[in-house]
N, C-alpha and C positions, 0 to 999 in steps of 0.2 A: 694383408688385405690391400687391394688396389683402391686408391683414392677415386671417388666417384667421377670427378671432372676428367681426370687423366684416363680413366677407363673409357669413357664415352669419346673423348678426343682420339684415343687410339683407334677406335672403329669409325671415326668420322669419314664421310664420303664427300664427293663433290657433285654439284648439280650440273644441269646442262649448261648453265652460264659460267661454270668453273667455280662458283661460290661454294665454299666448304660448308657443310652442315653436320650437326650431330644432335643428339637428343637434348642438349642443353640450350640450343639456339633455335629460334623459330625459322621456318623455311619460307622463303619468298616464292610462294606458289605462282603468283602473277608473273614475276620476273623470270622464273624457270619456264613457264609455259611460253612466254614471249620469246625467250631464247631458243627453245625447241622449235618454235615456228620459224624463226629467222634461219636456223640451221637447215630446216627442211626446205624452206623457200630457196635458199642458196644452192641446194643440191638438185633443184628441178629446173628444167628448161621450158616446160609447158606451163599453161595457166595453173596457178596454185590457189586453192580455196582453203584457207586455214580452218574454217568452221567444219567443212566437210572432212578435212584431214583429221581433226580432233575426234569427230564422230567415228571415223574409221578406227582410230586407236582404241576407243572405248569398245567398239564392236569386236575387235580382236580379243580383248579381255573377256567379253561376254562369251564369245565362241569357245575360247580356251576353257573357261570355267565350266561351261556346259559339257564340252567334249571330254574334259578330264574328270568329270563328275565331282567337281569341287563342292564344298558345302553350299547348300541351297541359299543361305543368307548372302554369300558372296555373289552368286548368280543373280539374285534378286537386286542386290545393291547396284551392280553395274548395269543391269537391264533398266532399272529405274533411272539411273544417271544418264544413260544414253537417251531414253525417252524424254527426260526433262531437257537435255541439251537440244534434242530435236525441236522442242517447243521454243526454247529461248532463242536459239539460233535458226529458227524456221526459215526466215527470209534469206539469211546468208547461205543456208544449206541449199536453197533453191525452192523452198516452200512448196507451193501447190504443184510445182513441176517435179518434185522429188517423190517418186513412188516408194523409195526405200524408207524415208522418214515417215511417210504415211503408214506404210505396212508395220513398221516397228511400234509406233504408238497404238495403232489399231490392234496389233498383237498383244500389247500390254493390257489394253482394255479387256481383251478376250481371256488371256491367261489369268489375270487377277480379278476378273469380273468386277471391275471398278471403273467409274467415270472420273475418278480423281487419282492423282499420283502424289505420293508423299515421300519426300527424300529424308534420309537420316541426317543428323547434324553434319557428319563428314561429307555426305553427298551435297549438302547445301554449300559447304565451304569450297568443295571442288568446283561446283557449278558457278558460284560467284567468281572464283579465280579465273575460270575459263572465259566467262563473259567479259570480265574486266580486261583480261589480256588481249581480247579481240575488239575491245571498245564497243561491245554490243549492249545497247540499252537494256537494263535488267534491274529489277528491284532486289538489292542484296538482302539475303536472309530468307527469301521466299522458299518455303518447304513444300507447299501444296500447289498443285496445278490441276486445272480443269481440262480433262482430255475427252469430254463427252462428244466433241466435234469429230472424234476419230472412232466412236463406238459403232457397233454393228447397226444399231438403230439409226444413227445419223447416216451411215452408208446406205442402208435400205431406203431411207427417205430421199436421198439424192438420186438413187436409181429410179424410184417411183416418179420423181419430178423431172426426170430426164436432164439433170444437171450435167454439164459437159465433163466435169472433173469430180472424182470422189473426194479428193483432197480439199480440206478447207483452204480458203484464201489466206494470204498473209494478214489481212485486216481482221478476219474472223479469229485467227489465233491470237492476235494482239488484244482484241476485245475480250476473249475468253480468259486470258491471263489477268488482264486488268480487272475484270468483273470479280474474279475470285479474290483478288487482293482487296478490292473495295468491300466485299462481303466479310472479310476477316477483320476489318478495322473496327 
């Protein structure tokens, strides 16, 4: 019989920062994300937006999960994570100027017929690590998000009132996130 520690060490891997990890050691998610961003930034010559880049990475996973007909739970997990990231990093992603972020969150409200988004504990952990790695102000541990600003009703109201943009402003998103946090206290 293989000793537990030796077995896991035998299959240990290394992270983007070169740090080794295995099932016996916690993973430095924040450090790994920062390292991946530094590596990507170094390989680029044009303007690099790390929040947008992370959003794209999650988007690839969502598209692969859907395209490969992976379990619905996996699809929903990454769809919710991307929508929550769109909210937390809304301003850095380009907020009201980003039609992609708006469409993704609006799509979430439509698909799940909900004006709130709730992350699983693993989703919260990943979201917290991503926000910390990019120094984006965020309430660690937040699992629920108000996405009513992106609902069909909110969109129709903006159309009726001739609002120049369908997307909520950066300030509206910040208030919506803070309001939900205050309500949960």
